C-alpha positions as CSV (number, residue, x, y, z in Angstrom):
1,M,14.4,-4.4,-0.7
2,L,11.1,-2.9,0.3
3,G,11.2,0.9,0.7
4,I,8.4,2.3,2.7
5,P,8.3,6.1,2.2
6,T,7.0,8.6,4.7
7,V,3.6,10.2,3.9
8,Q,5.3,13.4,2.7
9,D,7.7,11.5,0.4
10,R,4.9,9.3,-0.9
11,V,2.8,12.3,-1.9
12,I,5.8,13.9,-3.7
13,Q,6.8,10.7,-5.4
14,Q,3.3,10.1,-6.6
15,A,3.2,13.6,-8.1
16,I,6.5,12.9,-9.9
17,A,5.3,9.5,-11.1
18,Q,2.1,11.0,-12.6
19,V,4.1,13.6,-14.5
20,L,6.6,11.0,-15.8
21,S,3.8,8.6,-16.7
22,K,2.0,11.2,-18.7
23,H,5.2,12.0,-20.7
24,F,6.6,8.5,-21.1
25,D,3.5,6.3,-21.5
26,P,2.9,7.4,-25.2
27,L,6.5,6.3,-25.9
28,F,6.1,2.8,-24.6
29,L,5.2,0.0,-27.0
30,E,1.9,-1.9,-27.3
31,F,2.9,-5.2,-25.7
32,S,4.2,-3.7,-22.4
33,Y,1.2,-4.2,-20.0
34,G,2.5,-3.6,-16.4
35,F,1.7,-0.5,-14.4
36,R,0.2,1.4,-17.3
37,P,-3.2,3.1,-17.6
38,G,-5.6,1.1,-19.7
39,K,-3.3,-2.0,-19.6
40,S,-3.8,-5.1,-17.4
41,A,-2.4,-8.6,-16.7
42,H,-5.6,-10.0,-18.3
43,Q,-4.7,-8.3,-21.6
44,A,-1.2,-9.8,-21.4
45,I,-2.7,-13.3,-20.9
46,E,-5.1,-12.8,-23.7
47,Q,-2.3,-11.7,-26.1
48,T,-0.4,-14.8,-25.1
49,R,-3.4,-17.0,-25.9
50,K,-3.5,-15.4,-29.4
51,Y,0.2,-16.0,-30.0
52,I,-0.1,-19.7,-29.1
53,A,-3.3,-20.1,-31.1
54,E,-1.3,-18.7,-34.1
55,G,1.1,-21.6,-33.9
56,R,3.8,-20.1,-31.7
57,T,3.9,-23.1,-29.4
58,W,7.4,-22.5,-27.9
59,V,7.6,-20.1,-25.0
60,V,10.8,-18.3,-24.0
61,E,10.6,-17.5,-20.3
62,L,13.0,-14.8,-19.0
63,D,13.5,-14.2,-15.3
64,L,15.4,-11.1,-14.2
65,A,17.3,-11.8,-11.0
66,K,16.3,-9.2,-8.3
67,F,15.4,-6.7,-11.0
68,F,14.3,-3.9,-8.7
69,D,17.5,-4.2,-6.7
70,T,19.9,-4.1,-9.7
71,V,18.8,-1.1,-11.8
72,N,21.8,1.0,-12.6
73,H,21.2,4.6,-11.4
74,D,23.5,6.3,-13.9
75,R,21.9,4.6,-16.9
76,L,18.5,5.4,-15.6
77,M,19.3,9.1,-14.9
78,S,20.9,9.4,-18.3
79,K,17.7,8.1,-19.9
80,L,15.6,10.6,-17.8
81,G,18.0,13.4,-18.7
82,Q,17.2,13.0,-22.4
83,H,13.5,13.9,-21.7
84,I,13.6,16.1,-18.6
85,E,15.1,19.6,-18.6
86,D,14.3,20.4,-15.0
87,K,17.6,19.8,-13.2
88,M,16.0,20.2,-9.8
89,L,13.6,17.4,-10.6
90,L,16.4,15.2,-11.8
91,R,18.3,15.8,-8.6
92,L,15.3,15.0,-6.5
93,I,14.7,11.7,-8.4
94,R,18.3,10.7,-7.8
95,R,18.1,11.5,-4.1
96,Y,15.0,9.2,-3.9
97,L,16.9,6.5,-5.7
98,R,19.8,6.7,-3.3
99,T,17.6,6.8,-0.2
100,G,19.3,4.6,2.4
101,I,18.0,1.2,3.6
102,M,17.7,0.7,7.4
103,S,18.6,-2.9,8.3
104,D,18.9,-3.9,12.0
105,G,19.1,-0.2,12.9
106,V,21.9,0.5,10.5
107,V,21.4,2.7,7.5
108,Q,23.0,1.4,4.3
109,V,23.5,3.6,1.2
110,R,21.7,2.4,-1.9
111,E,24.1,2.3,-4.8
112,E,21.7,0.6,-7.3
113,G,18.1,-0.5,-7.7
114,T,14.7,1.1,-7.1
115,P,12.9,0.6,-3.8
116,Q,9.9,-1.7,-4.1
117,G,6.9,0.0,-2.4
118,S,7.8,3.4,-3.8
119,P,5.2,5.1,-6.0
120,L,8.2,6.0,-8.3
121,S,9.4,2.4,-8.7
122,P,6.8,1.2,-11.3
123,I,7.3,4.0,-13.8
124,L,11.1,4.0,-13.4
125,S,11.2,0.2,-14.1
126,L,9.1,0.8,-17.2
127,I,11.6,3.4,-18.4
128,V,14.5,1.0,-17.9
129,L,12.8,-1.9,-19.7
130,D,11.4,0.1,-22.5
131,K,14.8,-0.4,-24.2
132,L,14.2,-4.2,-24.1
133,D,10.8,-3.8,-25.7
134,K,12.3,-1.8,-28.6
135,Y,15.1,-4.3,-29.0
136,L,12.5,-7.2,-29.3
137,D,10.3,-5.2,-31.6
138,K,13.1,-4.2,-33.9
139,R,14.0,-7.9,-34.3
140,G,10.4,-8.7,-35.1
141,L,9.9,-11.0,-32.1
142,K,6.5,-11.7,-30.6
143,Y,6.5,-10.9,-26.9
144,C,4.5,-9.9,-23.9
145,R,5.9,-8.1,-20.9
146,F,4.4,-7.2,-17.5
147,A,6.9,-5.3,-15.5
148,D,9.9,-7.6,-15.2
149,D,8.0,-10.7,-16.4
150,C,8.8,-11.1,-20.1
151,N,7.9,-14.0,-22.4
152,C,8.6,-14.4,-26.1
153,Y,6.8,-16.8,-28.5
154,A,8.3,-18.8,-31.4
155,K,7.2,-21.5,-33.8
156,S,10.2,-23.8,-33.3
157,R,12.4,-24.8,-30.5
158,K,15.5,-23.7,-32.4
159,A,14.2,-20.2,-32.9
160,A,13.1,-20.0,-29.2
161,E,16.6,-21.1,-28.0
162,R,18.2,-18.5,-30.3
163,T,15.9,-15.8,-29.0
164,L,16.7,-16.7,-25.4
165,E,20.5,-16.5,-26.0
166,N,20.1,-13.1,-27.8
167,M,17.9,-11.7,-25.0
168,I,20.3,-12.8,-22.3
169,S,23.2,-11.2,-24.2
170,F,21.3,-7.9,-24.6
171,I,20.0,-7.7,-21.0
172,E,23.4,-8.5,-19.4
173,G,25.6,-6.7,-21.9
174,T,23.5,-3.6,-22.8
175,L,21.1,-3.1,-19.9
176,K,23.6,-4.4,-17.3
177,L,20.9,-6.4,-15.5
178,R,21.2,-10.0,-14.3
179,V,19.3,-13.0,-15.7
180,N,18.3,-15.9,-13.5
181,R,19.3,-18.8,-15.7
182,D,17.8,-21.4,-13.3
183,K,14.3,-20.0,-13.9
184,S,14.8,-18.9,-17.5
185,G,14.4,-21.3,-20.4
186,V,12.4,-22.6,-23.4
187,F,9.1,-24.4,-22.6
188,R,5.9,-25.7,-24.2
189,P,2.8,-23.7,-23.2
190,S,1.6,-26.2,-20.7
191,K,4.9,-26.1,-18.9
192,A,5.3,-22.3,-19.1
193,K,4.2,-19.9,-16.3
194,F,3.2,-16.3,-17.0
195,L,1.5,-14.1,-14.4
196,G,0.2,-17.1,-12.5
197,Y,-1.3,-18.8,-15.6
198,T,-0.2,-21.7,-17.8
199,F,-1.7,-22.5,-21.3
200,V,-3.2,-25.3,-23.3
201,G,-0.6,-26.2,-26.0
202,T,-2.7,-26.0,-29.1
203,T,-5.4,-23.4,-28.4
204,G,-3.5,-21.3,-25.9
205,A,-6.5,-21.4,-23.5
206,P,-5.3,-20.0,-20.1
207,R,-5.3,-22.2,-17.1
208,V,-4.5,-21.5,-13.5
209,H,-0.9,-22.7,-12.8
210,S,-0.4,-25.5,-10.3
211,K,1.7,-23.1,-8.1
212,S,-1.1,-20.6,-8.1
213,F,-3.5,-23.3,-6.9
214,Q,-1.0,-24.3,-4.2
215,R,-0.7,-20.8,-2.9
216,L,-4.5,-20.6,-2.6
217,R,-4.6,-23.9,-0.7
218,D,-1.9,-22.6,1.7
219,K,-4.0,-19.4,2.4
220,L,-7.1,-21.5,3.0
221,K,-5.3,-23.9,5.2
222,E,-4.2,-21.0,7.4
223,I,-7.7,-19.6,7.6
224,F,-9.1,-23.0,8.6
225,F,-6.4,-23.5,11.2
226,R,-7.2,-20.2,12.8
227,A,-10.9,-20.7,12.6
228,R,-11.4,-23.0,15.6
229,G,-13.3,-21.2,18.3
230,T,-14.7,-18.5,15.9
231,S,-18.1,-18.3,14.4
232,L,-19.0,-20.0,11.1
233,L,-20.1,-16.7,9.6
234,K,-16.7,-15.0,10.5
235,T,-14.8,-17.8,8.9
236,I,-17.0,-17.6,5.7
237,A,-16.4,-13.8,5.6
238,K,-12.6,-14.4,5.7
239,L,-12.8,-17.1,3.1
240,N,-14.9,-14.9,0.8
241,T,-12.3,-12.1,0.9
242,V,-9.6,-14.5,-0.4
243,L,-11.8,-16.5,-2.8
244,R,-13.4,-13.5,-4.5
245,G,-10.1,-11.8,-5.2
246,W,-8.4,-15.0,-6.3
247,R,-11.2,-16.0,-8.7
248,T,-11.5,-12.5,-10.1
249,Y,-7.9,-12.5,-11.1
250,F,-8.1,-16.1,-12.5
251,R,-11.4,-15.6,-14.2
252,L,-9.9,-16.3,-17.6
253,D,-9.8,-20.0,-16.7
254,E,-13.2,-21.3,-17.8
255,R,-13.0,-24.8,-16.5
256,K,-15.8,-26.1,-14.2
257,G,-14.6,-29.4,-12.8
258,I,-11.5,-28.0,-11.0
259,F,-13.4,-25.2,-9.3
260,E,-16.3,-27.6,-8.3
261,S,-13.7,-29.8,-6.6
262,L,-12.3,-26.8,-4.7
263,D,-15.8,-25.8,-3.6
264,I,-16.5,-29.3,-2.3
265,H,-13.1,-29.2,-0.5
266,I,-13.9,-25.9,1.2
267,R,-17.4,-27.0,2.3
268,R,-16.0,-30.2,3.8
269,H,-13.5,-28.1,5.8
270,L,-16.4,-26.0,7.1
271,R,-18.4,-29.1,8.1
272,K,-15.3,-30.4,9.8
273,L,-15.1,-27.2,11.9
274,I,-18.8,-27.6,12.8
275,W,-18.2,-31.2,13.9
276,I,-15.2,-30.3,16.0
277,A,-17.1,-27.4,17.6
278,W,-19.8,-29.8,18.8
279,K,-17.2,-31.8,20.8
280,K,-19.4,-34.3,22.7
281,P,-21.5,-37.1,21.2
282,R,-24.7,-35.9,22.8
283,T,-24.2,-32.4,21.4
284,R,-23.6,-33.9,18.0
285,M,-26.7,-36.1,18.2
286,N,-28.9,-33.2,19.3
287,N,-27.6,-30.9,16.6
288,L,-28.0,-33.4,13.9
289,I,-31.6,-34.0,14.9
290,R,-32.2,-30.3,14.8
291,R,-30.8,-30.3,11.2
292,G,-33.4,-32.9,10.2
293,I,-31.5,-36.2,10.7
294,D,-33.5,-39.2,12.0
295,P,-32.8,-39.6,15.8
296,E,-31.5,-43.2,15.5
297,R,-29.3,-42.2,12.6
298,A,-28.1,-39.1,14.4
299,W,-27.2,-41.2,17.5
300,K,-25.3,-43.8,15.5
301,S,-23.4,-41.0,13.6
302,S,-22.5,-39.2,16.9
303,V,-20.8,-42.3,18.3
304,N,-19.2,-43.7,15.2
305,G,-15.7,-43.1,16.6
306,R,-14.5,-41.7,13.3
307,G,-12.4,-38.5,13.0
308,A,-13.7,-35.0,12.2
309,W,-12.5,-35.1,8.5
310,W,-14.2,-38.4,7.8
311,N,-17.5,-37.2,9.4
312,A,-17.3,-34.0,7.4
313,G,-17.6,-36.0,4.2
314,A,-20.1,-38.5,5.5
315,L,-23.8,-38.5,4.4
316,H,-25.2,-37.4,7.8
317,M,-23.2,-34.1,7.6
318,L,-23.8,-33.7,3.9
319,H,-27.5,-33.9,4.5
320,A,-27.5,-31.8,7.6
321,F,-25.4,-29.1,6.0
322,N,-26.1,-29.2,2.3
323,N,-24.8,-26.8,-0.3
324,Q,-27.9,-24.5,0.1
325,F,-27.0,-24.1,3.8
326,F,-23.7,-22.5,2.9
327,Q,-25.1,-20.6,0.0
328,K,-27.7,-18.9,2.2
329,R,-24.8,-17.9,4.6
330,G,-23.0,-16.1,1.7
331,L,-20.2,-18.6,1.0
332,Y,-18.5,-17.5,-2.3
333,S,-18.6,-20.3,-4.9
334,L,-15.7,-20.6,-7.3
335,L,-17.8,-22.8,-9.6
336,A,-20.5,-20.2,-9.9
337,Q,-18.0,-17.8,-11.5
338,A,-16.8,-20.3,-14.1
C-alpha cells in the first residue's frame, strides 16, 4: 500500500532515515545495492555480469510476495532496539509503522508492513533484509540484492536448486516473509530478469529485457495517441523526456541494431502524425512540394489512397522528412547513445 505522508511527517521521517542510514549503512554487506549512498542498480548489473562471466551460468531468482506489506513490526523493532537506546525515537518509529491506511474513506490499522512512499521505508527494508545478506554470505553464496530483488548465481543447476530451497526455507521460516513461488525459480542468464535487464549466457553482457522494451513501447504508444492535434515540437519534447530517462538507465546495453530499429519506428510514427495533420490531398501535395518533392510525384503521393502508416514509411515522406529534419528539431536518438 502506498503511504503518502504529510509535509511535516515527511520532514521528520527523512531526518530519522538519515540518522539510521548513517548508523546502519557501514554494517550492511557489499553486495546490497539498493537505497544506499554510493551504490546503484548499474553496479548490481555489472556485478551480475562478472558472476556469469566467471562461469556461474545458473541464476536463482527470488521474488518476495508483497514485501513492503508483510514486514513484521515486532521483529523489525527488536532489531532496531539492539542499536538504538533512545526509547522516544523507537516509539516514534513504531507509530509511523502503525500509521493507518485510508481506503474508501475508512481508516484501517496497519498491523504489518512498511508504507511505500515513506522516506523511512527504504532504510527499514534494508535493515530487515540485512539478515538475508548475512545468511547468504555465511554460506559462501554469490548474490546481488537491490531492495527486495535478490538473485544468486551458481555453476550447476543442482546447486542452484538447492540454493533456492534453502533461501525459501530461511526467508519464510526465519524472516517470516512470503516468497512468490510462481515468479521464483532457477533460470539460465538469457531467461533471467534482474532490474529490467537480462544477460548473455556466456559473457554475462547485459541486455534490455523484452518486458522492459514492451513497457517503453506502451509509453510511446500513449504519447503518439495523445499527440494528434498538438505541435510536432511538443510531441518531440514529450518523447525526449521518456527516451532520455529510459536510455540512461539501460545504457549498459551496448547493442546498436535494436536501438536503430526503435529510432526508425519512432520517426515513422512522427511522419504518420504529420501525414494525418495534413488531412486533404491538396494540402499534402503542397506540403510535399515545399519539402522538395517533385510536383508530379507529390501529386501522385497525395492521392495514392494508402493509409497514414503506409505513407509514413514510403519514400516520399522519407525524403521530405529525413533523419536530419528530426535531428535539427532535437529528437533524442537511442542509437546515438549506444
